[in-house]
PDB file of N, CA, C and O in Angstrom, chain B, residues numbered from 101:
ATOM      1  N   MET B 101      -4.512  11.150 -20.666  1.00  0.00           N
ATOM      2  CA  MET B 101      -4.778   9.883 -20.265  1.00  0.00           C
ATOM      3  C   MET B 101      -5.862  10.011 -18.945  1.00  0.00           C
ATOM      4  O   MET B 101      -5.564  10.565 -17.886  1.00  0.00           O
ATOM      5  N   ASN B 102      -6.952   9.489 -19.189  1.00  0.00           N
ATOM      6  CA  ASN B 102      -7.833   9.641 -17.993  1.00  0.00           C
ATOM      7  C   ASN B 102      -8.685   8.291 -18.027  1.00  0.00           C
ATOM      8  O   ASN B 102      -9.894   8.221 -18.249  1.00  0.00           O
ATOM      9  N   LYS B 103      -7.747   7.151 -17.742  1.00  0.00           N
ATOM     10  CA  LYS B 103      -8.271   5.793 -17.682  1.00  0.00           C
ATOM     11  C   LYS B 103      -8.999   5.634 -16.141  1.00  0.00           C
ATOM     12  O   LYS B 103      -8.529   6.149 -15.126  1.00  0.00           O
ATOM     13  N   GLU B 104      -9.955   5.004 -16.173  1.00  0.00           N
ATOM     14  CA  GLU B 104     -10.735   4.478 -15.013  1.00  0.00           C
ATOM     15  C   GLU B 104      -9.893   4.239 -13.759  1.00  0.00           C
ATOM     16  O   GLU B 104      -9.092   3.312 -13.884  1.00  0.00           O
ATOM     17  N   LEU B 105      -9.893   4.762 -12.772  1.00  0.00           N
ATOM     18  CA  LEU B 105      -9.148   4.398 -11.470  1.00  0.00           C
ATOM     19  C   LEU B 105      -8.871   2.888 -11.158  1.00  0.00           C
ATOM     20  O   LEU B 105      -7.739   2.452 -10.950  1.00  0.00           O
ATOM     21  N   LYS B 106      -9.938   2.182 -11.148  1.00  0.00           N
ATOM     22  CA  LYS B 106      -9.703   0.894 -10.757  1.00  0.00           C
ATOM     23  C   LYS B 106      -9.004   0.100 -11.589  1.00  0.00           C
ATOM     24  O   LYS B 106      -8.369  -0.861 -11.156  1.00  0.00           O
ATOM     25  N   ASP B 107      -9.045   0.401 -12.804  1.00  0.00           N
ATOM     26  CA  ASP B 107      -8.227  -0.469 -13.795  1.00  0.00           C
ATOM     27  C   ASP B 107      -6.699   0.089 -14.048  1.00  0.00           C
ATOM     28  O   ASP B 107      -5.945  -0.418 -14.879  1.00  0.00           O
ATOM     29  N   MET B 108      -6.405   1.039 -13.337  1.00  0.00           N
ATOM     30  CA  MET B 108      -5.019   1.681 -13.334  1.00  0.00           C
ATOM     31  C   MET B 108      -4.017   0.649 -12.436  1.00  0.00           C
ATOM     32  O   MET B 108      -4.310   0.053 -11.399  1.00  0.00           O
ATOM     33  N   THR B 109      -2.796   0.638 -13.148  1.00  0.00           N
ATOM     34  CA  THR B 109      -1.691  -0.063 -12.558  1.00  0.00           C
ATOM     35  C   THR B 109      -0.862   1.277 -11.720  1.00  0.00           C
ATOM     36  O   THR B 109      -1.098   2.439 -12.051  1.00  0.00           O
ATOM     37  N   TYR B 110      -0.116   1.019 -10.879  1.00  0.00           N
ATOM     38  CA  TYR B 110       0.488   1.942 -10.164  1.00  0.00           C
ATOM     39  C   TYR B 110       1.488   2.662 -11.155  1.00  0.00           C
ATOM     40  O   TYR B 110       1.705   3.858 -10.960  1.00  0.00           O
ATOM     41  N   ARG B 111       1.972   2.157 -11.971  1.00  0.00           N
ATOM     42  CA  ARG B 111       2.961   2.875 -12.979  1.00  0.00           C
ATOM     43  C   ARG B 111       2.103   3.899 -13.814  1.00  0.00           C
ATOM     44  O   ARG B 111       2.443   5.042 -14.119  1.00  0.00           O
ATOM     45  N   GLU B 112       1.045   3.327 -14.091  1.00  0.00           N
ATOM     46  CA  GLU B 112       0.061   4.147 -15.033  1.00  0.00           C
ATOM     47  C   GLU B 112      -0.263   5.375 -14.166  1.00  0.00           C
ATOM     48  O   GLU B 112      -0.098   6.498 -14.643  1.00  0.00           O
ATOM     49  N   ALA B 113      -0.726   5.203 -12.888  1.00  0.00           N
ATOM     50  CA  ALA B 113      -1.058   6.215 -11.890  1.00  0.00           C
ATOM     51  C   ALA B 113       0.041   7.301 -11.670  1.00  0.00           C
ATOM     52  O   ALA B 113      -0.285   8.485 -11.587  1.00  0.00           O
ATOM     53  N   THR B 114       1.203   6.943 -11.586  1.00  0.00           N
ATOM     54  CA  THR B 114       2.313   7.709 -11.416  1.00  0.00           C
ATOM     55  C   THR B 114       2.651   8.640 -12.627  1.00  0.00           C
ATOM     56  O   THR B 114       2.995   9.817 -12.514  1.00  0.00           O
ATOM     57  N   GLN B 115       2.499   7.911 -13.874  1.00  0.00           N
ATOM     58  CA  GLN B 115       2.825   8.707 -15.124  1.00  0.00           C
ATOM     59  C   GLN B 115       1.714   9.743 -15.344  1.00  0.00           C
ATOM     60  O   GLN B 115       1.947  10.841 -15.849  1.00  0.00           O
ATOM     61  N   GLU B 116       0.542   9.362 -14.957  1.00  0.00           N
ATOM     62  CA  GLU B 116      -0.342  10.620 -15.249  1.00  0.00           C
ATOM     63  C   GLU B 116      -0.121  11.620 -14.245  1.00  0.00           C
ATOM     64  O   GLU B 116      -0.148  12.788 -14.633  1.00  0.00           O
ATOM     65  N   LEU B 117       0.111  11.374 -12.929  1.00  0.00           N
ATOM     66  CA  LEU B 117       0.587  12.383 -12.031  1.00  0.00           C
ATOM     67  C   LEU B 117       1.866  13.261 -12.668  1.00  0.00           C
ATOM     68  O   LEU B 117       1.869  14.492 -12.653  1.00  0.00           O
ATOM     69  N   GLU B 118       2.787  12.576 -13.143  1.00  0.00           N
ATOM     70  CA  GLU B 118       3.807  13.334 -13.607  1.00  0.00           C
ATOM     71  C   GLU B 118       3.459  14.132 -14.888  1.00  0.00           C
ATOM     72  O   GLU B 118       3.978  15.238 -15.040  1.00  0.00           O
ATOM     73  N   GLU B 119       2.678  13.674 -15.742  1.00  0.00           N
ATOM     74  CA  GLU B 119       1.952  14.445 -16.658  1.00  0.00           C
ATOM     75  C   GLU B 119       1.351  15.775 -16.241  1.00  0.00           C
ATOM     76  O   GLU B 119       1.657  16.857 -16.741  1.00  0.00           O
ATOM     77  N   ILE B 120       0.366  15.561 -15.170  1.00  0.00           N
ATOM     78  CA  ILE B 120      -0.376  16.645 -14.624  1.00  0.00           C
ATOM     79  C   ILE B 120       0.797  17.766 -13.935  1.00  0.00           C
ATOM     80  O   ILE B 120       0.709  18.982 -14.102  1.00  0.00           O
ATOM     81  N   LEU B 121       1.612  17.270 -13.344  1.00  0.00           N
ATOM     82  CA  LEU B 121       2.793  18.089 -12.775  1.00  0.00           C
ATOM     83  C   LEU B 121       3.498  19.080 -13.716  1.00  0.00           C
ATOM     84  O   LEU B 121       3.805  20.252 -13.499  1.00  0.00           O
ATOM     85  N   ARG B 122       3.684  18.300 -14.848  1.00  0.00           N
ATOM     86  CA  ARG B 122       4.473  18.949 -15.927  1.00  0.00           C
ATOM     87  C   ARG B 122       3.569  20.084 -16.456  1.00  0.00           C
ATOM     88  O   ARG B 122       3.914  21.265 -16.501  1.00  0.00           O
ATOM     89  N   ALA B 123       2.341  19.584 -16.862  1.00  0.00           N
ATOM     90  CA  ALA B 123       1.474  20.685 -17.303  1.00  0.00           C
ATOM     91  C   ALA B 123       1.260  22.026 -16.286  1.00  0.00           C
ATOM     92  O   ALA B 123       1.246  23.205 -16.641  1.00  0.00           O
ATOM     93  N   ILE B 124       1.125  21.579 -15.141  1.00  0.00           N
ATOM     94  CA  ILE B 124       1.092  22.854 -14.232  1.00  0.00           C
ATOM     95  C   ILE B 124       2.303  23.517 -14.029  1.00  0.00           C
ATOM     96  O   ILE B 124       2.253  24.713 -13.739  1.00  0.00           O
ATOM     97  N   GLU B 125       3.470  22.910 -14.136  1.00  0.00           N
ATOM     98  CA  GLU B 125       4.547  23.741 -14.106  1.00  0.00           C
ATOM     99  C   GLU B 125       4.913  24.505 -15.353  1.00  0.00           C
ATOM    100  O   GLU B 125       5.541  25.561 -15.282  1.00  0.00           O
ATOM    101  N   ASN B 126       4.533  23.988 -16.472  1.00  0.00           N
ATOM    102  CA  ASN B 126       4.617  24.706 -17.675  1.00  0.00           C
ATOM    103  C   ASN B 126       3.498  25.660 -17.991  1.00  0.00           C
ATOM    104  O   ASN B 126       3.446  26.172 -19.110  1.00  0.00           O
ATOM    105  N   ASP B 127       2.610  25.924 -17.078  1.00  0.00           N
ATOM    106  CA  ASP B 127       1.455  26.822 -17.209  1.00  0.00           C
ATOM    107  C   ASP B 127       0.613  26.310 -18.475  1.00  0.00           C
ATOM    108  O   ASP B 127       0.068  27.190 -19.141  1.00  0.00           O
ATOM    109  N   ALA B 128       0.478  25.199 -18.807  1.00  0.00           N
ATOM    110  CA  ALA B 128      -0.193  24.572 -19.689  1.00  0.00           C
ATOM    111  C   ALA B 128      -1.749  24.248 -19.225  1.00  0.00           C
ATOM    112  O   ALA B 128      -2.548  23.682 -19.972  1.00  0.00           O
ATOM    113  N   VAL B 129      -2.004  24.606 -18.134  1.00  0.00           N
ATOM    114  CA  VAL B 129      -3.352  24.379 -17.460  1.00  0.00           C
ATOM    115  C   VAL B 129      -3.862  25.642 -17.156  1.00  0.00           C
ATOM    116  O   VAL B 129      -3.268  26.471 -16.466  1.00  0.00           O
ATOM    117  N   ASP B 130      -5.132  25.819 -17.746  1.00  0.00           N
ATOM    118  CA  ASP B 130      -5.651  26.969 -17.430  1.00  0.00           C
ATOM    119  C   ASP B 130      -6.283  27.198 -16.078  1.00  0.00           C
ATOM    120  O   ASP B 130      -6.314  26.152 -15.430  1.00  0.00           O
ATOM    121  N   VAL B 131      -6.833  28.312 -15.406  1.00  0.00           N
ATOM    122  CA  VAL B 131      -7.427  28.179 -14.100  1.00  0.00           C
ATOM    123  C   VAL B 131      -8.799  27.528 -14.298  1.00  0.00           C
ATOM    124  O   VAL B 131      -9.154  27.014 -13.238  1.00  0.00           O
ATOM    125  N   ASP B 132      -9.593  27.384 -15.163  1.00  0.00           N
ATOM    126  CA  ASP B 132     -10.750  26.480 -15.202  1.00  0.00           C
ATOM    127  C   ASP B 132     -10.713  25.000 -15.098  1.00  0.00           C
ATOM    128  O   ASP B 132     -11.617  24.204 -14.842  1.00  0.00           O
ATOM    129  N   GLU B 133      -9.108  24.770 -15.430  1.00  0.00           N
ATOM    130  CA  GLU B 133      -8.948  23.280 -15.611  1.00  0.00           C
ATOM    131  C   GLU B 133      -8.139  23.035 -14.416  1.00  0.00           C
ATOM    132  O   GLU B 133      -8.124  21.856 -14.064  1.00  0.00           O
ATOM    133  N   LEU B 134      -7.559  23.738 -13.807  1.00  0.00           N
ATOM    134  CA  LEU B 134      -6.761  23.455 -12.494  1.00  0.00           C
ATOM    135  C   LEU B 134      -7.289  22.843 -11.484  1.00  0.00           C
ATOM    136  O   LEU B 134      -6.613  22.082 -10.792  1.00  0.00           O
ATOM    137  N   THR B 135      -8.769  23.121 -11.210  1.00  0.00           N
ATOM    138  CA  THR B 135      -9.444  22.418  -9.991  1.00  0.00           C
ATOM    139  C   THR B 135      -9.666  20.901 -10.475  1.00  0.00           C
ATOM    140  O   THR B 135      -9.535  19.949  -9.705  1.00  0.00           O
ATOM    141  N   GLN B 136      -9.972  20.789 -11.662  1.00  0.00           N
ATOM    142  CA  GLN B 136     -10.040  19.310 -12.163  1.00  0.00           C
ATOM    143  C   GLN B 136      -8.776  18.491 -12.036  1.00  0.00           C
ATOM    144  O   GLN B 136      -8.738  17.314 -11.676  1.00  0.00           O
ATOM    145  N   LYS B 137      -7.791  19.215 -12.358  1.00  0.00           N
ATOM    146  CA  LYS B 137      -6.390  18.558 -12.393  1.00  0.00           C
ATOM    147  C   LYS B 137      -6.059  18.223 -11.056  1.00  0.00           C
ATOM    148  O   LYS B 137      -5.615  17.092 -10.858  1.00  0.00           O
ATOM    149  N   VAL B 138      -6.196  19.003 -10.106  1.00  0.00           N
ATOM    150  CA  VAL B 138      -5.715  18.968  -8.702  1.00  0.00           C
ATOM    151  C   VAL B 138      -6.840  17.807  -7.869  1.00  0.00           C
ATOM    152  O   VAL B 138      -6.473  17.156  -6.891  1.00  0.00           O
ATOM    153  N   GLN B 139      -8.099  17.719  -8.406  1.00  0.00           N
ATOM    154  CA  GLN B 139      -8.806  16.556  -7.816  1.00  0.00           C
ATOM    155  C   GLN B 139      -8.476  15.186  -8.341  1.00  0.00           C
ATOM    156  O   GLN B 139      -8.488  14.149  -7.677  1.00  0.00           O
ATOM    157  N   ARG B 140      -8.162  15.318  -9.684  1.00  0.00           N
ATOM    158  CA  ARG B 140      -7.676  13.881 -10.253  1.00  0.00           C
ATOM    159  C   ARG B 140      -6.283  13.496  -9.673  1.00  0.00           C
ATOM    160  O   ARG B 140      -5.992  12.310  -9.523  1.00  0.00           O
ATOM    161  N   SER B 141      -5.318  14.621  -9.309  1.00  0.00           N
ATOM    162  CA  SER B 141      -4.198  14.185  -8.639  1.00  0.00           C
ATOM    163  C   SER B 141      -4.506  13.642  -7.260  1.00  0.00           C
ATOM    164  O   SER B 141      -3.880  12.645  -6.900  1.00  0.00           O
ATOM    165  N   SER B 142      -5.292  14.116  -6.544  1.00  0.00           N
ATOM    166  CA  SER B 142      -5.670  13.631  -5.347  1.00  0.00           C
ATOM    167  C   SER B 142      -6.137  12.170  -5.502  1.00  0.00           C
ATOM    168  O   SER B 142      -5.582  11.309  -4.819  1.00  0.00           O
ATOM    169  N   GLN B 143      -7.105  11.844  -6.342  1.00  0.00           N
ATOM    170  CA  GLN B 143      -7.529  10.617  -6.557  1.00  0.00           C
ATOM    171  C   GLN B 143      -6.188   9.403  -6.924  1.00  0.00           C
ATOM    172  O   GLN B 143      -6.073   8.251  -6.507  1.00  0.00           O
ATOM    173  N   LEU B 144      -5.408  10.087  -7.732  1.00  0.00           N
ATOM    174  CA  LEU B 144      -4.187   9.225  -8.207  1.00  0.00           C
ATOM    175  C   LEU B 144      -3.394   8.972  -7.061  1.00  0.00           C
ATOM    176  O   LEU B 144      -2.920   7.847  -6.907  1.00  0.00           O
ATOM    177  N   ILE B 145      -3.170   9.960  -6.159  1.00  0.00           N
ATOM    178  CA  ILE B 145      -2.241   9.822  -4.962  1.00  0.00           C
ATOM    179  C   ILE B 145      -2.905   8.716  -4.226  1.00  0.00           C
ATOM    180  O   ILE B 145      -2.225   7.700  -4.082  1.00  0.00           O
ATOM    181  N   LYS B 146      -4.010   8.720  -3.772  1.00  0.00           N
ATOM    182  CA  LYS B 146      -4.797   7.925  -2.903  1.00  0.00           C
ATOM    183  C   LYS B 146      -4.710   6.585  -3.585  1.00  0.00           C
ATOM    184  O   LYS B 146      -4.338   5.636  -2.895  1.00  0.00           O
ATOM    185  N   LEU B 147      -4.985   6.400  -4.764  1.00  0.00           N
ATOM    186  CA  LEU B 147      -4.688   5.018  -5.563  1.00  0.00           C
ATOM    187  C   LEU B 147      -3.384   4.526  -5.156  1.00  0.00           C
ATOM    188  O   LEU B 147      -3.210   3.381  -4.738  1.00  0.00           O
ATOM    189  N   CYS B 148      -2.357   5.505  -5.294  1.00  0.00           N
ATOM    190  CA  CYS B 148      -0.968   4.867  -5.381  1.00  0.00           C
ATOM    191  C   CYS B 148      -0.684   4.462  -3.907  1.00  0.00           C
ATOM    192  O   CYS B 148      -0.078   3.404  -3.737  1.00  0.00           O
ATOM    193  N   LYS B 149      -1.062   5.203  -2.806  1.00  0.00           N
ATOM    194  CA  LYS B 149      -0.896   4.821  -1.398  1.00  0.00           C
ATOM    195  C   LYS B 149      -1.637   3.590  -1.097  1.00  0.00           C
ATOM    196  O   LYS B 149      -1.197   2.859  -0.210  1.00  0.00           O
ATOM    197  N   GLU B 150      -2.737   3.262  -1.746  1.00  0.00           N
ATOM    198  CA  GLU B 150      -3.540   2.146  -1.564  1.00  0.00           C
ATOM    199  C   GLU B 150      -2.761   1.020  -2.081  1.00  0.00           C
ATOM    200  O   GLU B 150      -2.566   0.100  -1.287  1.00  0.00           O
ATOM    201  N   LYS B 151      -2.246   0.912  -3.343  1.00  0.00           N
ATOM    202  CA  LYS B 151      -1.430  -0.014  -3.818  1.00  0.00           C
ATOM    203  C   LYS B 151      -0.087  -0.317  -2.926  1.00  0.00           C
ATOM    204  O   LYS B 151       0.345  -1.434  -2.640  1.00  0.00           O
ATOM    205  N   LEU B 152       0.435   0.884  -2.576  1.00  0.00           N
ATOM    206  CA  LEU B 152       1.774   0.635  -1.752  1.00  0.00           C
ATOM    207  C   LEU B 152       1.587  -0.235  -0.517  1.00  0.00           C
ATOM    208  O   LEU B 152       2.263  -1.188  -0.129  1.00  0.00           O
ATOM    209  N   ARG B 153       0.359   0.402   0.071  1.00  0.00           N
ATOM    210  CA  ARG B 153      -0.041  -0.677   1.319  1.00  0.00           C
ATOM    211  C   ARG B 153      -0.414  -1.946   1.226  1.00  0.00           C
ATOM    212  O   ARG B 153      -0.186  -2.773   2.109  1.00  0.00           O
ATOM    213  N   LYS B 154      -0.989  -2.180   0.196  1.00  0.00           N
ATOM    214  CA  LYS B 154      -1.351  -3.642  -0.322  1.00  0.00           C
ATOM    215  C   LYS B 154      -0.200  -4.461  -0.631  1.00  0.00           C
ATOM    216  O   LYS B 154      -0.095  -5.665  -0.395  1.00  0.00           O
ATOM    217  N   ALA B 155       0.710  -3.659  -1.214  1.00  0.00           N
ATOM    218  CA  ALA B 155       1.917  -4.436  -1.736  1.00  0.00           C
ATOM    219  C   ALA B 155       2.877  -4.736  -0.384  1.00  0.00           C
ATOM    220  O   ALA B 155       3.544  -5.763  -0.258  1.00  0.00           O
ATOM    221  N   GLU B 156       2.827  -3.756   0.501  1.00  0.00           N
ATOM    222  CA  GLU B 156       3.585  -4.184   1.693  1.00  0.00           C
ATOM    223  C   GLU B 156       3.109  -5.063   2.550  1.00  0.00           C
ATOM    224  O   GLU B 156       3.855  -5.845   3.139  1.00  0.00           O
ATOM    225  N   LYS B 157       1.696  -5.035   2.737  1.00  0.00           N
ATOM    226  CA  LYS B 157       1.024  -6.070   3.377  1.00  0.00           C
ATOM    227  C   LYS B 157       1.410  -7.344   2.875  1.00  0.00           C
ATOM    228  O   LYS B 157       1.695  -8.287   3.614  1.00  0.00           O
ATOM    229  N   ALA B 158       1.428  -7.399   1.422  1.00  0.00           N
ATOM    230  CA  ALA B 158       1.615  -8.891   1.014  1.00  0.00           C
ATOM    231  C   ALA B 158       2.964  -9.298   1.136  1.00  0.00           C
ATOM    232  O   ALA B 158       3.213 -10.487   1.336  1.00  0.00           O
ATOM    233  N   ILE B 159       3.952  -8.375   1.032  1.00  0.00           N
ATOM    234  CA  ILE B 159       5.356  -8.606   1.121  1.00  0.00           C
ATOM    235  C   ILE B 159       5.581  -9.206   2.726  1.00  0.00           C
ATOM    236  O   ILE B 159       6.080 -10.291   3.023  1.00  0.00           O
ATOM    237  N   ASP B 160       5.148  -8.343   3.491  1.00  0.00           N
ATOM    238  CA  ASP B 160       5.358  -8.616   4.988  1.00  0.00           C
ATOM    239  C   ASP B 160       4.828 -10.103   5.213  1.00  0.00           C
ATOM    240  O   ASP B 160       5.531 -10.898   5.838  1.00  0.00           O
ATOM    241  N   GLN B 161       3.540 -10.492   4.684  1.00  0.00           N
ATOM    242  CA  GLN B 161       3.087 -11.782   4.804  1.00  0.00           C
ATOM    243  C   GLN B 161       4.020 -12.900   4.411  1.00  0.00           C
ATOM    244  O   GLN B 161       4.175 -13.920   5.083  1.00  0.00           O
ATOM    245  N   VAL B 162       4.632 -12.629   3.265  1.00  0.00           N
ATOM    246  CA  VAL B 162       5.398 -13.598   2.625  1.00  0.00           C
ATOM    247  C   VAL B 162       6.775 -13.787   3.437  1.00  0.00           C
ATOM    248  O   VAL B 162       7.362 -14.869   3.423  1.00  0.00           O
ATOM    249  N   PHE B 163       7.221 -12.749   4.097  1.00  0.00           N
ATOM    250  CA  PHE B 163       8.390 -12.685   4.840  1.00  0.00           C
ATOM    251  C   PHE B 163       8.069 -13.443   6.285  1.00  0.00           C
ATOM    252  O   PHE B 163       8.881 -14.136   6.898  1.00  0.00           O
ATOM    253  N   ASN B 164       6.820 -13.181   6.658  1.00  0.00           N
ATOM    254  CA  ASN B 164       6.484 -13.614   7.948  1.00  0.00           C
ATOM    255  C   ASN B 164       6.154 -15.224   7.662  1.00  0.00           C
ATOM    256  O   ASN B 164       6.467 -16.056   8.513  1.00  0.00           O
ATOM    257  N   GLU B 165       5.577 -15.573   6.557  1.00  0.00           N
ATOM    258  CA  GLU B 165       5.570 -17.223   6.223  1.00  0.00           C
ATOM    259  C   GLU B 165       6.751 -17.892   6.197  1.00  0.00           C
ATOM    260  O   GLU B 165       6.831 -19.081   6.507  1.00  0.00           O
ATOM    261  N   GLU B 166       7.842 -17.109   5.791  1.00  0.00           N
ATOM    262  CA  GLU B 166       9.017 -17.705   5.359  1.00  0.00           C
ATOM    263  C   GLU B 166       9.934 -17.753   6.682  1.00  0.00           C
ATOM    264  O   GLU B 166      10.770 -18.639   6.860  1.00  0.00           O
ATOM    265  N   ASN B 167       9.700 -16.761   7.546  1.00  0.00           N
ATOM    266  CA  ASN B 167      10.582 -16.655   8.761  1.00  0.00           C
ATOM    267  C   ASN B 167      10.111 -17.618  10.003  1.00  0.00           C
ATOM    268  O   ASN B 167      10.838 -18.128  10.855  1.00  0.00           O
ATOM    269  N   CYS B 168       8.830 -17.712   9.878  1.00  0.00           N
ATOM    270  CA  CYS B 168       8.026 -18.176  10.907  1.00  0.00           C
ATOM    271  C   CYS B 168       8.085 -19.915  10.562  1.00  0.00           C
ATOM    272  O   CYS B 168       7.656 -20.411   9.520  1.00  0.00           O
ATOM    273  N   GLU B 169       8.628 -20.570  11.532  1.00  0.00           N
ATOM    274  CA  GLU B 169       8.183 -22.024  11.508  1.00  0.00           C
ATOM    275  C   GLU B 169       7.073 -22.446  12.470  1.00  0.00           C
ATOM    276  O   GLU B 169       6.808 -21.614  13.339  1.00  0.00           O
ATOM    277  N   THR B 170       6.397 -23.551  12.474  1.00  0.00           N
ATOM    278  CA  THR B 170       5.446 -23.806  13.279  1.00  0.00           C
ATOM    279  C   THR B 170       6.191 -24.180  14.866  1.00  0.00           C
ATOM    280  O   THR B 170       6.933 -25.115  15.166  1.00  0.00           O
ATOM    281  N   PRO B 171       5.730 -23.202  15.590  1.00  0.00           N
ATOM    282  CA  PRO B 171       6.306 -23.338  17.082  1.00  0.00           C
ATOM    283  C   PRO B 171       6.214 -24.785  17.721  1.00  0.00           C
ATOM    284  O   PRO B 171       5.202 -25.478  17.623  1.00  0.00           O
ATOM    285  N   ALA B 172       7.153 -25.103  18.262  1.00  0.00           N
ATOM    286  CA  ALA B 172       7.208 -26.351  19.013  1.00  0.00           C
ATOM    287  C   ALA B 172       6.402 -26.025  20.209  1.00  0.00           C
ATOM    288  O   ALA B 172       6.237 -24.844  20.511  1.00  0.00           O
ATOM    289  N   PRO B 173       5.873 -27.004  20.931  1.00  0.00           N
ATOM    290  CA  PRO B 173       4.989 -26.947  22.018  1.00  0.00           C
ATOM    291  C   PRO B 173       6.188 -26.539  23.212  1.00  0.00           C
ATOM    292  O   PRO B 173       7.359 -26.917  23.215  1.00  0.00           O
ATOM    293  N   ALA B 174       5.598 -25.768  24.079  1.00  0.00           N
ATOM    294  CA  ALA B 174       6.511 -25.427  24.984  1.00  0.00           C
ATOM    295  C   ALA B 174       6.617 -26.592  26.241  1.00  0.00           C
ATOM    296  O   ALA B 174       5.707 -27.305  26.664  1.00  0.00           O
ATOM    297  N   LYS B 175       7.902 -26.540  26.644  1.00  0.00           N
ATOM    298  CA  LYS B 175       8.086 -27.807  27.502  1.00  0.00           C
ATOM    299  C   LYS B 175       7.666 -27.318  29.140  1.00  0.00           C
ATOM    300  O   LYS B 175       8.008 -26.229  29.601  1.00  0.00           O
ATOM    301  N   PRO B 176       7.042 -28.118  29.731  1.00  0.00           N
ATOM    302  CA  PRO B 176       6.677 -27.633  30.913  1.00  0.00           C
ATOM    303  C   PRO B 176       8.075 -27.593  31.920  1.00  0.00           C
ATOM    304  O   PRO B 176       9.066 -28.322  31.859  1.00  0.00           O
ATOM    305  N   GLN B 177       7.782 -26.489  32.847  1.00  0.00           N
ATOM    306  CA  GLN B 177       8.867 -26.175  33.679  1.00  0.00           C
ATOM    307  C   GLN B 177       8.719 -27.151  34.917  1.00  0.00           C
ATOM    308  O   GLN B 177       7.608 -27.629  35.146  1.00  0.00           O
ATOM    309  N   GLU B 178       9.762 -27.452  35.694  1.00  0.00           N
ATOM    310  CA  GLU B 178       9.888 -28.458  36.720  1.00  0.00           C
ATOM    311  C   GLU B 178       8.701 -27.899  37.753  1.00  0.00           C
ATOM    312  O   GLU B 178       8.617 -26.716  38.082  1.00  0.00           O
ATOM    313  N   GLY B 179       7.918 -28.812  38.146  1.00  0.00           N
ATOM    314  CA  GLY B 179       6.844 -28.327  39.036  1.00  0.00           C
ATOM    315  C   GLY B 179       5.662 -27.766  38.536  1.00  0.00           C
ATOM    316  O   GLY B 179       4.795 -27.475  39.360  1.00  0.00           O
ATOM    317  N   LYS B 180       5.451 -27.549  37.306  1.00  0.00           N
ATOM    318  CA  LYS B 180       4.408 -26.850  36.338  1.00  0.00           C
ATOM    319  C   LYS B 180       3.884 -27.661  35.481  1.00  0.00           C
ATOM    320  O   LYS B 180       4.596 -28.427  34.832  1.00  0.00           O
ATOM    321  N   SER B 181       2.533 -27.617  35.341  1.00  0.00           N
ATOM    322  CA  SER B 181       1.809 -28.358  34.355  1.00  0.00           C
ATOM    323  C   SER B 181       2.255 -27.788  33.036  1.00  0.00           C
ATOM    324  O   SER B 181       3.080 -26.877  32.972  1.00  0.00           O
ATOM    325  N   ALA B 182       1.656 -28.377  31.916  1.00  0.00           N
ATOM    326  CA  ALA B 182       1.949 -27.956  30.565  1.00  0.00           C
ATOM    327  C   ALA B 182       1.098 -26.497  30.479  1.00  0.00           C
ATOM    328  O   ALA B 182       1.572 -25.662  29.708  1.00  0.00           O
ATOM    329  N   SER B 183       0.123 -26.209  31.068  1.00  0.00           N
ATOM    330  CA  SER B 183      -0.510 -25.022  31.106  1.00  0.00           C
ATOM    331  C   SER B 183       0.083 -23.955  31.886  1.00  0.00           C
ATOM    332  O   SER B 183      -0.297 -22.788  31.795  1.00  0.00           O
ATOM    333  N   GLY B 184       0.960 -24.324  32.608  1.00  0.00           N
ATOM    334  CA  GLY B 184       1.677 -23.003  33.347  1.00  0.00           C
ATOM    335  C   GLY B 184       1.307 -22.747  34.743  1.00  0.00           C
ATOM    336  O   GLY B 184       1.794 -21.855  35.438  1.00  0.00           O
ATOM    337  N   THR B 185       0.250 -23.741  35.174  1.00  0.00           N
ATOM    338  CA  THR B 185      -0.114 -23.554  36.592  1.00  0.00           C
ATOM    339  C   THR B 185       0.562 -24.930  37.424  1.00  0.00           C
ATOM    340  O   THR B 185       1.005 -25.975  36.949  1.00  0.00           O
ATOM    341  N   LEU B 186       0.467 -24.555  38.610  1.00  0.00           N
ATOM    342  CA  LEU B 186       1.070 -25.638  39.526  1.00  0.00           C
ATOM    343  C   LEU B 186       0.174 -26.754  39.769  1.00  0.00           C
ATOM    344  O   LEU B 186       0.588 -27.836  40.184  1.00  0.00           O
ATOM    345  N   PHE B 187      -1.078 -26.507  39.513  1.00  0.00           N
ATOM    346  CA  PHE B 187      -2.051 -27.749  39.783  1.00  0.00           C
ATOM    347  C   PHE B 187      -2.856 -27.998  38.371  1.00  0.00           C
ATOM    348  O   PHE B 187      -3.685 -28.905  38.284  1.00  0.00           O
TER     349      PHE B 187
END
């Protein structure tokens, strides 16, 4: 599987990483091919990290929107104006 990175899902990327790992562990990769496999693995790992960060950011945003209500305006304390100054 050598799908274009930009079109890959997280699952596809991790499956390809697993295939590469199995091939290396089983000595199914010769020395000439090893460099290419390592470079591809590096690209796949980077893609997975980016997808995880993007998902984490989206999830955090959803939770922040759900947990945060519009803040009520602060009540001025006695002797202070609404801006927090005395005058």
